[in-house]
mmCIF file of the N, C-alpha and C atoms, coordinates in Angstrom:
data_MODEL
# 
_entry.id   MODEL 
# 
loop_
_atom_site.group_PDB 
_atom_site.id 
_atom_site.type_symbol 
_atom_site.label_atom_id 
_atom_site.label_alt_id 
_atom_site.label_comp_id 
_atom_site.label_asym_id 
_atom_site.label_entity_id 
_atom_site.label_seq_id 
_atom_site.pdbx_PDB_ins_code 
_atom_site.Cartn_x 
_atom_site.Cartn_y 
_atom_site.Cartn_z 
_atom_site.occupancy 
_atom_site.B_iso_or_equiv 
_atom_site.pdbx_formal_charge 
_atom_site.auth_seq_id 
_atom_site.auth_comp_id 
_atom_site.auth_asym_id 
_atom_site.auth_atom_id 
_atom_site.pdbx_PDB_model_num 
ATOM 1   N N  . MET A 1 1  ? -11.188 -204.478 -112.716 1.00 0.00 ? 1  MET A N  1 
ATOM 2   C CA . MET A 1 1  ? -11.256 -203.359 -113.624 1.00 0.00 ? 1  MET A CA 1 
ATOM 3   C C  . MET A 1 1  ? -11.867 -202.187 -112.902 1.00 0.00 ? 1  MET A C  1 
ATOM 4   N N  . SER A 1 2  ? -11.242 -201.077 -112.949 1.00 0.00 ? 2  SER A N  1 
ATOM 5   C CA . SER A 1 2  ? -11.732 -199.877 -112.289 1.00 0.00 ? 2  SER A CA 1 
ATOM 6   C C  . SER A 1 2  ? -13.011 -199.390 -112.955 1.00 0.00 ? 2  SER A C  1 
ATOM 7   N N  . GLY A 1 3  ? -14.081 -199.280 -112.183 1.00 0.00 ? 3  GLY A N  1 
ATOM 8   C CA . GLY A 1 3  ? -15.360 -198.850 -112.727 1.00 0.00 ? 3  GLY A CA 1 
ATOM 9   C C  . GLY A 1 3  ? -15.373 -197.387 -113.113 1.00 0.00 ? 3  GLY A C  1 
ATOM 10  N N  . SER A 1 4  ? -14.430 -196.600 -112.588 1.00 0.00 ? 4  SER A N  1 
ATOM 11  C CA . SER A 1 4  ? -14.429 -195.171 -112.864 1.00 0.00 ? 4  SER A CA 1 
ATOM 12  C C  . SER A 1 4  ? -13.690 -194.820 -114.153 1.00 0.00 ? 4  SER A C  1 
ATOM 13  N N  . ARG A 1 5  ? -13.038 -195.780 -114.779 1.00 0.00 ? 5  ARG A N  1 
ATOM 14  C CA . ARG A 1 5  ? -12.257 -195.530 -115.987 1.00 0.00 ? 5  ARG A CA 1 
ATOM 15  C C  . ARG A 1 5  ? -13.181 -195.422 -117.190 1.00 0.00 ? 5  ARG A C  1 
ATOM 16  N N  . LYS A 1 6  ? -13.164 -194.276 -117.863 1.00 0.00 ? 6  LYS A N  1 
ATOM 17  C CA . LYS A 1 6  ? -13.988 -194.074 -119.053 1.00 0.00 ? 6  LYS A CA 1 
ATOM 18  C C  . LYS A 1 6  ? -13.058 -193.964 -120.253 1.00 0.00 ? 6  LYS A C  1 
ATOM 19  N N  . LEU A 1 7  ? -13.199 -194.892 -121.175 1.00 0.00 ? 7  LEU A N  1 
ATOM 20  C CA . LEU A 1 7  ? -12.366 -194.894 -122.372 1.00 0.00 ? 7  LEU A CA 1 
ATOM 21  C C  . LEU A 1 7  ? -13.255 -194.839 -123.603 1.00 0.00 ? 7  LEU A C  1 
ATOM 22  N N  . SER A 1 8  ? -12.875 -194.018 -124.555 1.00 0.00 ? 8  SER A N  1 
ATOM 23  C CA . SER A 1 8  ? -13.614 -193.917 -125.816 1.00 0.00 ? 8  SER A CA 1 
ATOM 24  C C  . SER A 1 8  ? -12.984 -194.840 -126.857 1.00 0.00 ? 8  SER A C  1 
ATOM 25  N N  . SER A 1 9  ? -13.641 -194.946 -127.996 1.00 0.00 ? 9  SER A N  1 
ATOM 26  C CA . SER A 1 9  ? -13.089 -195.734 -129.104 1.00 0.00 ? 9  SER A CA 1 
ATOM 27  C C  . SER A 1 9  ? -11.706 -195.230 -129.489 1.00 0.00 ? 9  SER A C  1 
ATOM 28  N N  . LYS A 1 10 ? -11.551 -193.912 -129.532 1.00 0.00 ? 10 LYS A N  1 
ATOM 29  C CA . LYS A 1 10 ? -10.254 -193.332 -129.907 1.00 0.00 ? 10 LYS A CA 1 
ATOM 30  C C  . LYS A 1 10 ? -9.174  -193.693 -128.883 1.00 0.00 ? 10 LYS A C  1 
ATOM 31  N N  . ASP A 1 11 ? -9.541  -193.707 -127.598 1.00 0.00 ? 11 ASP A N  1 
ATOM 32  C CA . ASP A 1 11 ? -8.587  -194.108 -126.558 1.00 0.00 ? 11 ASP A CA 1 
ATOM 33  C C  . ASP A 1 11 ? -8.143  -195.552 -126.764 1.00 0.00 ? 11 ASP A C  1 
ATOM 34  N N  . ILE A 1 12 ? -9.103  -196.437 -127.020 1.00 0.00 ? 12 ILE A N  1 
ATOM 35  C CA . ILE A 1 12 ? -8.803  -197.857 -127.223 1.00 0.00 ? 12 ILE A CA 1 
ATOM 36  C C  . ILE A 1 12 ? -7.899  -198.030 -128.445 1.00 0.00 ? 12 ILE A C  1 
ATOM 37  N N  . GLU A 1 13 ? -8.235  -197.341 -129.533 1.00 0.00 ? 13 GLU A N  1 
ATOM 38  C CA . GLU A 1 13 ? -7.426  -197.434 -130.755 1.00 0.00 ? 13 GLU A CA 1 
ATOM 39  C C  . GLU A 1 13 ? -5.993  -196.977 -130.488 1.00 0.00 ? 13 GLU A C  1 
ATOM 40  N N  . ARG A 1 14 ? -5.833  -195.885 -129.759 1.00 0.00 ? 14 ARG A N  1 
ATOM 41  C CA . ARG A 1 14 ? -4.499  -195.362 -129.449 1.00 0.00 ? 14 ARG A CA 1 
ATOM 42  C C  . ARG A 1 14 ? -3.704  -196.374 -128.613 1.00 0.00 ? 14 ARG A C  1 
ATOM 43  N N  . ILE A 1 15 ? -4.354  -196.969 -127.612 1.00 0.00 ? 15 ILE A N  1 
ATOM 44  C CA . ILE A 1 15 ? -3.691  -197.972 -126.768 1.00 0.00 ? 15 ILE A CA 1 
ATOM 45  C C  . ILE A 1 15 ? -3.240  -199.161 -127.610 1.00 0.00 ? 15 ILE A C  1 
ATOM 46  N N  . LEU A 1 16 ? -4.128  -199.640 -128.485 1.00 0.00 ? 16 LEU A N  1 
ATOM 47  C CA . LEU A 1 16 ? -3.786  -200.792 -129.321 1.00 0.00 ? 16 LEU A CA 1 
ATOM 48  C C  . LEU A 1 16 ? -2.617  -200.471 -130.250 1.00 0.00 ? 16 LEU A C  1 
ATOM 49  N N  . LYS A 1 17 ? -2.648  -199.308 -130.887 1.00 0.00 ? 17 LYS A N  1 
ATOM 50  C CA . LYS A 1 17 ? -1.569  -198.928 -131.809 1.00 0.00 ? 17 LYS A CA 1 
ATOM 51  C C  . LYS A 1 17 ? -0.235  -198.802 -131.081 1.00 0.00 ? 17 LYS A C  1 
ATOM 52  N N  . ARG A 1 18 ? -0.262  -198.282 -129.866 1.00 0.00 ? 18 ARG A N  1 
ATOM 53  C CA . ARG A 1 18 ? 0.978   -198.174 -129.079 1.00 0.00 ? 18 ARG A CA 1 
ATOM 54  C C  . ARG A 1 18 ? 1.546   -199.545 -128.737 1.00 0.00 ? 18 ARG A C  1 
ATOM 55  N N  . ASN A 1 19 ? 0.691   -200.548 -128.730 1.00 0.00 ? 19 ASN A N  1 
ATOM 56  C CA . ASN A 1 19 ? 1.129   -201.910 -128.416 1.00 0.00 ? 19 ASN A CA 1 
ATOM 57  C C  . ASN A 1 19 ? 1.344   -202.745 -129.669 1.00 0.00 ? 19 ASN A C  1 
ATOM 58  N N  . GLY A 1 20 ? 1.472   -202.078 -130.823 1.00 0.00 ? 20 GLY A N  1 
ATOM 59  C CA . GLY A 1 20 ? 1.835   -202.774 -132.053 1.00 0.00 ? 20 GLY A CA 1 
ATOM 60  C C  . GLY A 1 20 ? 0.682   -203.312 -132.879 1.00 0.00 ? 20 GLY A C  1 
ATOM 61  N N  . PHE A 1 21 ? -0.552  -202.985 -132.520 1.00 0.00 ? 21 PHE A N  1 
ATOM 62  C CA . PHE A 1 21 ? -1.701  -203.439 -133.298 1.00 0.00 ? 21 PHE A CA 1 
ATOM 63  C C  . PHE A 1 21 ? -1.905  -202.523 -134.498 1.00 0.00 ? 21 PHE A C  1 
ATOM 64  N N  . GLU A 1 22 ? -2.436  -203.109 -135.579 1.00 0.00 ? 22 GLU A N  1 
ATOM 65  C CA . GLU A 1 22 ? -2.724  -202.350 -136.794 1.00 0.00 ? 22 GLU A CA 1 
ATOM 66  C C  . GLU A 1 22 ? -4.172  -202.553 -137.183 1.00 0.00 ? 22 GLU A C  1 
ATOM 67  N N  . LEU A 1 23 ? -4.790  -201.494 -137.695 1.00 0.00 ? 23 LEU A N  1 
ATOM 68  C CA . LEU A 1 23 ? -6.151  -201.591 -138.209 1.00 0.00 ? 23 LEU A CA 1 
ATOM 69  C C  . LEU A 1 23 ? -6.115  -202.411 -139.490 1.00 0.00 ? 23 LEU A C  1 
ATOM 70  N N  . VAL A 1 24 ? -6.895  -203.487 -139.542 1.00 0.00 ? 24 VAL A N  1 
ATOM 71  C CA . VAL A 1 24 ? -6.881  -204.347 -140.727 1.00 0.00 ? 24 VAL A CA 1 
ATOM 72  C C  . VAL A 1 24 ? -8.221  -204.373 -141.447 1.00 0.00 ? 24 VAL A C  1 
ATOM 73  N N  . SER A 1 25 ? -9.291  -203.951 -140.770 1.00 0.00 ? 25 SER A N  1 
ATOM 74  C CA . SER A 1 25 ? -10.601 -204.030 -141.398 1.00 0.00 ? 25 SER A CA 1 
ATOM 75  C C  . SER A 1 25 ? -11.591 -203.157 -140.643 1.00 0.00 ? 25 SER A C  1 
ATOM 76  N N  . GLN A 1 26 ? -12.549 -202.626 -141.388 1.00 0.00 ? 26 GLN A N  1 
ATOM 77  C CA . GLN A 1 26 ? -13.675 -201.940 -140.754 1.00 0.00 ? 26 GLN A CA 1 
ATOM 78  C C  . GLN A 1 26 ? -14.929 -202.308 -141.521 1.00 0.00 ? 26 GLN A C  1 
ATOM 79  N N  . LYS A 1 27 ? -15.890 -202.856 -140.798 1.00 0.00 ? 27 LYS A N  1 
ATOM 80  C CA . LYS A 1 27 ? -17.176 -203.209 -141.396 1.00 0.00 ? 27 LYS A CA 1 
ATOM 81  C C  . LYS A 1 27 ? -18.262 -202.586 -140.544 1.00 0.00 ? 27 LYS A C  1 
ATOM 82  N N  . GLY A 1 28 ? -19.028 -201.701 -141.151 1.00 0.00 ? 28 GLY A N  1 
ATOM 83  C CA . GLY A 1 28 ? -20.081 -201.038 -140.391 1.00 0.00 ? 28 GLY A CA 1 
ATOM 84  C C  . GLY A 1 28 ? -19.488 -200.233 -139.256 1.00 0.00 ? 28 GLY A C  1 
ATOM 85  N N  . SER A 1 29 ? -19.970 -200.491 -138.053 1.00 0.00 ? 29 SER A N  1 
ATOM 86  C CA . SER A 1 29 ? -19.534 -199.706 -136.901 1.00 0.00 ? 29 SER A CA 1 
ATOM 87  C C  . SER A 1 29 ? -18.479 -200.420 -136.058 1.00 0.00 ? 29 SER A C  1 
ATOM 88  N N  . HIS A 1 30 ? -17.767 -201.381 -136.629 1.00 0.00 ? 30 HIS A N  1 
ATOM 89  C CA . HIS A 1 30 ? -16.734 -202.106 -135.887 1.00 0.00 ? 30 HIS A CA 1 
ATOM 90  C C  . HIS A 1 30 ? -15.410 -202.108 -136.645 1.00 0.00 ? 30 HIS A C  1 
ATOM 91  N N  . LYS A 1 31 ? -14.331 -201.917 -135.909 1.00 0.00 ? 31 LYS A N  1 
ATOM 92  C CA . LYS A 1 31 ? -12.984 -201.957 -136.479 1.00 0.00 ? 31 LYS A CA 1 
ATOM 93  C C  . LYS A 1 31 ? -12.260 -203.179 -135.938 1.00 0.00 ? 31 LYS A C  1 
ATOM 94  N N  . GLN A 1 32 ? -11.461 -203.812 -136.800 1.00 0.00 ? 32 GLN A N  1 
ATOM 95  C CA . GLN A 1 32 ? -10.668 -204.981 -136.421 1.00 0.00 ? 32 GLN A CA 1 
ATOM 96  C C  . GLN A 1 32 ? -9.192  -204.586 -136.398 1.00 0.00 ? 32 GLN A C  1 
ATOM 97  N N  . PHE A 1 33 ? -8.532  -204.892 -135.298 1.00 0.00 ? 33 PHE A N  1 
ATOM 98  C CA . PHE A 1 33 ? -7.106  -204.647 -135.154 1.00 0.00 ? 33 PHE A CA 1 
ATOM 99  C C  . PHE A 1 33 ? -6.401  -205.981 -134.967 1.00 0.00 ? 33 PHE A C  1 
ATOM 100 N N  . LYS A 1 34 ? -5.223  -206.116 -135.593 1.00 0.00 ? 34 LYS A N  1 
ATOM 101 C CA . LYS A 1 34 ? -4.403  -207.322 -135.431 1.00 0.00 ? 34 LYS A CA 1 
ATOM 102 C C  . LYS A 1 34 ? -3.065  -206.925 -134.839 1.00 0.00 ? 34 LYS A C  1 
ATOM 103 N N  . GLY A 1 35 ? -2.531  -207.832 -134.020 1.00 0.00 ? 35 GLY A N  1 
ATOM 104 C CA . GLY A 1 35 ? -1.224  -207.605 -133.430 1.00 0.00 ? 35 GLY A CA 1 
ATOM 105 C C  . GLY A 1 35 ? -0.678  -208.893 -132.851 1.00 0.00 ? 35 GLY A C  1 
ATOM 106 N N  . VAL A 1 36 ? 0.556   -208.833 -132.382 1.00 0.00 ? 36 VAL A N  1 
ATOM 107 C CA . VAL A 1 36 ? 1.193   -209.976 -131.732 1.00 0.00 ? 36 VAL A CA 1 
ATOM 108 C C  . VAL A 1 36 ? 1.564   -209.546 -130.318 1.00 0.00 ? 36 VAL A C  1 
ATOM 109 N N  . VAL A 1 37 ? 1.069   -210.300 -129.342 1.00 0.00 ? 37 VAL A N  1 
ATOM 110 C CA . VAL A 1 37 ? 1.352   -210.014 -127.936 1.00 0.00 ? 37 VAL A CA 1 
ATOM 111 C C  . VAL A 1 37 ? 1.892   -211.283 -127.293 1.00 0.00 ? 37 VAL A C  1 
ATOM 112 N N  . LYS A 1 38 ? 3.060   -211.162 -126.694 1.00 0.00 ? 38 LYS A N  1 
ATOM 113 C CA . LYS A 1 38 ? 3.698   -212.300 -126.015 1.00 0.00 ? 38 LYS A CA 1 
ATOM 114 C C  . LYS A 1 38 ? 3.789   -213.514 -126.934 1.00 0.00 ? 38 LYS A C  1 
ATOM 115 N N  . GLY A 1 39 ? 4.119   -213.250 -128.209 1.00 0.00 ? 39 GLY A N  1 
ATOM 116 C CA . GLY A 1 39 ? 4.321   -214.319 -129.175 1.00 0.00 ? 39 GLY A CA 1 
ATOM 117 C C  . GLY A 1 39 ? 3.058   -214.908 -129.775 1.00 0.00 ? 39 GLY A C  1 
ATOM 118 N N  . GLN A 1 40 ? 1.897   -214.379 -129.426 1.00 0.00 ? 40 GLN A N  1 
ATOM 119 C CA . GLN A 1 40 ? 0.639   -214.901 -129.963 1.00 0.00 ? 40 GLN A CA 1 
ATOM 120 C C  . GLN A 1 40 ? -0.063  -213.850 -130.810 1.00 0.00 ? 40 GLN A C  1 
ATOM 121 N N  . LYS A 1 41 ? -0.595  -214.296 -131.955 1.00 0.00 ? 41 LYS A N  1 
ATOM 122 C CA . LYS A 1 41 ? -1.367  -213.405 -132.810 1.00 0.00 ? 41 LYS A CA 1 
ATOM 123 C C  . LYS A 1 41 ? -2.695  -213.102 -132.130 1.00 0.00 ? 41 LYS A C  1 
ATOM 124 N N  . ARG A 1 42 ? -3.085  -211.835 -132.165 1.00 0.00 ? 42 ARG A N  1 
ATOM 125 C CA . ARG A 1 42 ? -4.325  -211.403 -131.524 1.00 0.00 ? 42 ARG A CA 1 
ATOM 126 C C  . ARG A 1 42 ? -5.151  -210.554 -132.475 1.00 0.00 ? 42 ARG A C  1 
ATOM 127 N N  . ARG A 1 43 ? -6.461  -210.633 -132.321 1.00 0.00 ? 43 ARG A N  1 
ATOM 128 C CA . ARG A 1 43 ? -7.394  -209.798 -133.079 1.00 0.00 ? 43 ARG A CA 1 
ATOM 129 C C  . ARG A 1 43 ? -8.351  -209.171 -132.072 1.00 0.00 ? 43 ARG A C  1 
ATOM 130 N N  . VAL A 1 44 ? -8.516  -207.850 -132.179 1.00 0.00 ? 44 VAL A N  1 
ATOM 131 C CA . VAL A 1 44 ? -9.400  -207.124 -131.268 1.00 0.00 ? 44 VAL A CA 1 
ATOM 132 C C  . VAL A 1 44 ? -10.456 -206.394 -132.088 1.00 0.00 ? 44 VAL A C  1 
ATOM 133 N N  . THR A 1 45 ? -11.710 -206.565 -131.702 1.00 0.00 ? 45 THR A N  1 
ATOM 134 C CA . THR A 1 45 ? -12.825 -205.868 -132.332 1.00 0.00 ? 45 THR A CA 1 
ATOM 135 C C  . THR A 1 45 ? -13.185 -204.666 -131.469 1.00 0.00 ? 45 THR A C  1 
ATOM 136 N N  . VAL A 1 46 ? -13.194 -203.478 -132.090 1.00 0.00 ? 46 VAL A N  1 
ATOM 137 C CA . VAL A 1 46 ? -13.500 -202.244 -131.367 1.00 0.00 ? 46 VAL A CA 1 
ATOM 138 C C  . VAL A 1 46 ? -14.709 -201.569 -132.015 1.00 0.00 ? 46 VAL A C  1 
ATOM 139 N N  . PRO A 1 47 ? -15.808 -201.405 -131.268 1.00 0.00 ? 47 PRO A N  1 
ATOM 140 C CA . PRO A 1 47 ? -16.940 -200.648 -131.798 1.00 0.00 ? 47 PRO A CA 1 
ATOM 141 C C  . PRO A 1 47 ? -16.491 -199.204 -132.054 1.00 0.00 ? 47 PRO A C  1 
ATOM 142 N N  . ALA A 1 48 ? -16.794 -198.684 -133.222 1.00 0.00 ? 48 ALA A N  1 
ATOM 143 C CA . ALA A 1 48 ? -16.342 -197.347 -133.605 1.00 0.00 ? 48 ALA A CA 1 
ATOM 144 C C  . ALA A 1 48 ? -17.255 -196.265 -133.034 1.00 0.00 ? 48 ALA A C  1 
ATOM 145 N N  . ASN A 1 49 ? -16.673 -195.096 -132.820 1.00 0.00 ? 49 ASN A N  1 
ATOM 146 C CA . ASN A 1 49 ? -17.397 -193.890 -132.431 1.00 0.00 ? 49 ASN A CA 1 
ATOM 147 C C  . ASN A 1 49 ? -18.209 -194.018 -131.148 1.00 0.00 ? 49 ASN A C  1 
ATOM 148 N N  . LYS A 1 50 ? -17.658 -194.694 -130.155 1.00 0.00 ? 50 LYS A N  1 
ATOM 149 C CA . LYS A 1 50 ? -18.312 -194.788 -128.847 1.00 0.00 ? 50 LYS A CA 1 
ATOM 150 C C  . LYS A 1 50 ? -17.556 -193.902 -127.864 1.00 0.00 ? 50 LYS A C  1 
ATOM 151 N N  . LYS A 1 51 ? -18.301 -193.220 -127.005 1.00 0.00 ? 51 LYS A N  1 
ATOM 152 C CA . LYS A 1 51 ? -17.672 -192.361 -126.003 1.00 0.00 ? 51 LYS A CA 1 
ATOM 153 C C  . LYS A 1 51 ? -17.333 -193.135 -124.734 1.00 0.00 ? 51 LYS A C  1 
ATOM 154 N N  . ASN A 1 52 ? -18.194 -194.062 -124.348 1.00 0.00 ? 52 ASN A N  1 
ATOM 155 C CA . ASN A 1 52 ? -17.971 -194.882 -123.152 1.00 0.00 ? 52 ASN A CA 1 
ATOM 156 C C  . ASN A 1 52 ? -18.392 -196.307 -123.450 1.00 0.00 ? 52 ASN A C  1 
ATOM 157 N N  . PHE A 1 53 ? -17.664 -197.247 -122.877 1.00 0.00 ? 53 PHE A N  1 
ATOM 158 C CA . PHE A 1 53 ? -17.992 -198.656 -123.064 1.00 0.00 ? 53 PHE A CA 1 
ATOM 159 C C  . PHE A 1 53 ? -18.536 -199.249 -121.780 1.00 0.00 ? 53 PHE A C  1 
ATOM 160 N N  . HIS A 1 54 ? -19.450 -200.182 -121.926 1.00 0.00 ? 54 HIS A N  1 
ATOM 161 C CA . HIS A 1 54 ? -19.912 -200.967 -120.790 1.00 0.00 ? 54 HIS A CA 1 
ATOM 162 C C  . HIS A 1 54 ? -18.690 -201.708 -120.253 1.00 0.00 ? 54 HIS A C  1 
ATOM 163 N N  . PRO A 1 55 ? -18.570 -201.866 -118.928 1.00 0.00 ? 55 PRO A N  1 
ATOM 164 C CA . PRO A 1 55 ? -17.390 -202.540 -118.367 1.00 0.00 ? 55 PRO A CA 1 
ATOM 165 C C  . PRO A 1 55 ? -17.119 -203.921 -118.969 1.00 0.00 ? 55 PRO A C  1 
ATOM 166 N N  . LYS A 1 56 ? -18.160 -204.675 -119.283 1.00 0.00 ? 56 LYS A N  1 
ATOM 167 C CA . LYS A 1 56 ? -17.954 -206.009 -119.862 1.00 0.00 ? 56 LYS A CA 1 
ATOM 168 C C  . LYS A 1 56 ? -17.389 -205.916 -121.278 1.00 0.00 ? 56 LYS A C  1 
ATOM 169 N N  . THR A 1 57 ? -17.806 -204.909 -122.033 1.00 0.00 ? 57 THR A N  1 
ATOM 170 C CA . THR A 1 57 ? -17.278 -204.715 -123.388 1.00 0.00 ? 57 THR A CA 1 
ATOM 171 C C  . THR A 1 57 ? -15.799 -204.350 -123.319 1.00 0.00 ? 57 THR A C  1 
ATOM 172 N N  . LEU A 1 58 ? -15.459 -203.455 -122.402 1.00 0.00 ? 58 LEU A N  1 
ATOM 173 C CA . LEU A 1 58 ? -14.062 -203.059 -122.228 1.00 0.00 ? 58 LEU A CA 1 
ATOM 174 C C  . LEU A 1 58 ? -13.217 -204.259 -121.807 1.00 0.00 ? 58 LEU A C  1 
ATOM 175 N N  . LYS A 1 59 ? -13.725 -205.044 -120.877 1.00 0.00 ? 59 LYS A N  1 
ATOM 176 C CA . LYS A 1 59 ? -13.002 -206.230 -120.406 1.00 0.00 ? 59 LYS A CA 1 
ATOM 177 C C  . LYS A 1 59 ? -12.792 -207.227 -121.548 1.00 0.00 ? 59 LYS A C  1 
ATOM 178 N N  . SER A 1 60 ? -13.788 -207.359 -122.419 1.00 0.00 ? 60 SER A N  1 
ATOM 179 C CA . SER A 1 60 ? -13.677 -208.260 -123.563 1.00 0.00 ? 60 SER A CA 1 
ATOM 180 C C  . SER A 1 60 ? -12.563 -207.809 -124.513 1.00 0.00 ? 60 SER A C  1 
ATOM 181 N N  . MET A 1 61 ? -12.484 -206.500 -124.776 1.00 0.00 ? 61 MET A N  1 
ATOM 182 C CA . MET A 1 61 ? -11.434 -205.987 -125.657 1.00 0.00 ? 61 MET A CA 1 
ATOM 183 C C  . MET A 1 61 ? -10.053 -206.200 -125.039 1.00 0.00 ? 61 MET A C  1 
ATOM 184 N N  . ILE A 1 62 ? -9.952  -206.022 -123.732 1.00 0.00 ? 62 ILE A N  1 
ATOM 185 C CA . ILE A 1 62 ? -8.675  -206.255 -123.053 1.00 0.00 ? 62 ILE A CA 1 
ATOM 186 C C  . ILE A 1 62 ? -8.287  -207.722 -123.169 1.00 0.00 ? 62 ILE A C  1 
ATOM 187 N N  . ARG A 1 63 ? -9.245  -208.613 -122.946 1.00 0.00 ? 63 ARG A N  1 
ATOM 188 C CA . ARG A 1 63 ? -8.982  -210.060 -123.043 1.00 0.00 ? 63 ARG A CA 1 
ATOM 189 C C  . ARG A 1 63 ? -8.559  -210.426 -124.469 1.00 0.00 ? 63 ARG A C  1 
ATOM 190 N N  . GLN A 1 64 ? -9.251  -209.870 -125.477 1.00 0.00 ? 64 GLN A N  1 
ATOM 191 C CA . GLN A 1 64 ? -8.905  -210.146 -126.873 1.00 0.00 ? 64 GLN A CA 1 
ATOM 192 C C  . GLN A 1 64 ? -7.480  -209.699 -127.184 1.00 0.00 ? 64 GLN A C  1 
ATOM 193 N N  . SER A 1 65 ? -7.041  -208.600 -126.561 1.00 0.00 ? 65 SER A N  1 
ATOM 194 C CA . SER A 1 65 ? -5.713  -208.050 -126.854 1.00 0.00 ? 65 SER A CA 1 
ATOM 195 C C  . SER A 1 65 ? -4.579  -208.910 -126.304 1.00 0.00 ? 65 SER A C  1 
ATOM 196 N N  . GLY A 1 66 ? -4.860  -209.706 -125.278 1.00 0.00 ? 66 GLY A N  1 
ATOM 197 C CA . GLY A 1 66 ? -3.808  -210.510 -124.669 1.00 0.00 ? 66 GLY A CA 1 
ATOM 198 C C  . GLY A 1 66 ? -2.982  -209.748 -123.652 1.00 0.00 ? 66 GLY A C  1 
ATOM 199 N N  . LEU A 1 67 ? -3.317  -208.488 -123.424 1.00 0.00 ? 67 LEU A N  1 
ATOM 200 C CA . LEU A 1 67 ? -2.636  -207.680 -122.417 1.00 0.00 ? 67 LEU A CA 1 
ATOM 201 C C  . LEU A 1 67 ? -3.352  -207.844 -121.080 1.00 0.00 ? 67 LEU A C  1 
ATOM 202 N N  . THR A 1 68 ? -2.650  -207.583 -119.989 1.00 0.00 ? 68 THR A N  1 
ATOM 203 C CA . THR A 1 68 ? -3.321  -207.568 -118.694 1.00 0.00 ? 68 THR A CA 1 
ATOM 204 C C  . THR A 1 68 ? -4.069  -206.241 -118.573 1.00 0.00 ? 68 THR A C  1 
ATOM 205 N N  . GLU A 1 69 ? -5.007  -206.174 -117.633 1.00 0.00 ? 69 GLU A N  1 
ATOM 206 C CA . GLU A 1 69 ? -5.729  -204.915 -117.416 1.00 0.00 ? 69 GLU A CA 1 
ATOM 207 C C  . GLU A 1 69 ? -4.747  -203.806 -117.068 1.00 0.00 ? 69 GLU A C  1 
ATOM 208 N N  . GLU A 1 70 ? -3.743  -204.125 -116.262 1.00 0.00 ? 70 GLU A N  1 
ATOM 209 C CA . GLU A 1 70 ? -2.754  -203.130 -115.853 1.00 0.00 ? 70 GLU A CA 1 
ATOM 210 C C  . GLU A 1 70 ? -1.950  -202.627 -117.054 1.00 0.00 ? 70 GLU A C  1 
ATOM 211 N N  . GLU A 1 71 ? -1.507  -203.547 -117.917 1.00 0.00 ? 71 GLU A N  1 
ATOM 212 C CA . GLU A 1 71 ? -0.746  -203.154 -119.111 1.00 0.00 ? 71 GLU A CA 1 
ATOM 213 C C  . GLU A 1 71 ? -1.605  -202.293 -120.028 1.00 0.00 ? 71 GLU A C  1 
ATOM 214 N N  . PHE A 1 72 ? -2.860  -202.659 -120.160 1.00 0.00 ? 72 PHE A N  1 
ATOM 215 C CA . PHE A 1 72 ? -3.770  -201.951 -121.054 1.00 0.00 ? 72 PHE A CA 1 
ATOM 216 C C  . PHE A 1 72 ? -4.049  -200.543 -120.530 1.00 0.00 ? 72 PHE A C  1 
ATOM 217 N N  . ILE A 1 73 ? -4.417  -200.440 -119.261 1.00 0.00 ? 73 ILE A N  1 
ATOM 218 C CA . ILE A 1 73 ? -4.814  -199.158 -118.688 1.00 0.00 ? 73 ILE A CA 1 
ATOM 219 C C  . ILE A 1 73 ? -3.624  -198.234 -118.464 1.00 0.00 ? 73 ILE A C  1 
ATOM 220 N N  . GLU A 1 74 ? -2.458  -198.777 -118.106 1.00 0.00 ? 74 GLU A N  1 
ATOM 221 C CA . GLU A 1 74 ? -1.294  -197.919 -117.860 1.00 0.00 ? 74 GLU A CA 1 
ATOM 222 C C  . GLU A 1 74 ? -0.878  -197.187 -119.120 1.00 0.00 ? 74 GLU A C  1 
ATOM 223 N N  . ASP A 1 75 ? -1.239  -197.716 -120.265 1.00 0.00 ? 75 ASP A N  1 
ATOM 224 C CA . ASP A 1 75 ? -0.896  -197.100 -121.542 1.00 0.00 ? 75 ASP A CA 1 
ATOM 225 C C  . ASP A 1 75 ? -1.774  -195.898 -121.848 1.00 0.00 ? 75 ASP A C  1 
ATOM 226 N N  . GLU A 1 76 ? -2.891  -195.793 -121.185 1.00 0.00 ? 76 GLU A N  1 
ATOM 227 C CA . GLU A 1 76 ? -3.889  -194.762 -121.485 1.00 0.00 ? 76 GLU A CA 1 
ATOM 228 C C  . GLU A 1 76 ? -3.433  -193.385 -121.106 1.00 0.00 ? 76 GLU A C  1 
# 
């Protein structure tokens, strides 16, 4: 994962929506998105209103999405 990549909550939401994910729930400061990737149902939790994510948090969201880092970032 490129350490220089800075993605906000809005960037993550846009990437997920472009890949067929839909917002299904928001509780407090977290949003839940559901989608199907490569035939598998996926759920991604995105902390709301963040400007930058810790690299491990970003990696976790990518893993939850079922997309590769390249597929996820190329969409940005």
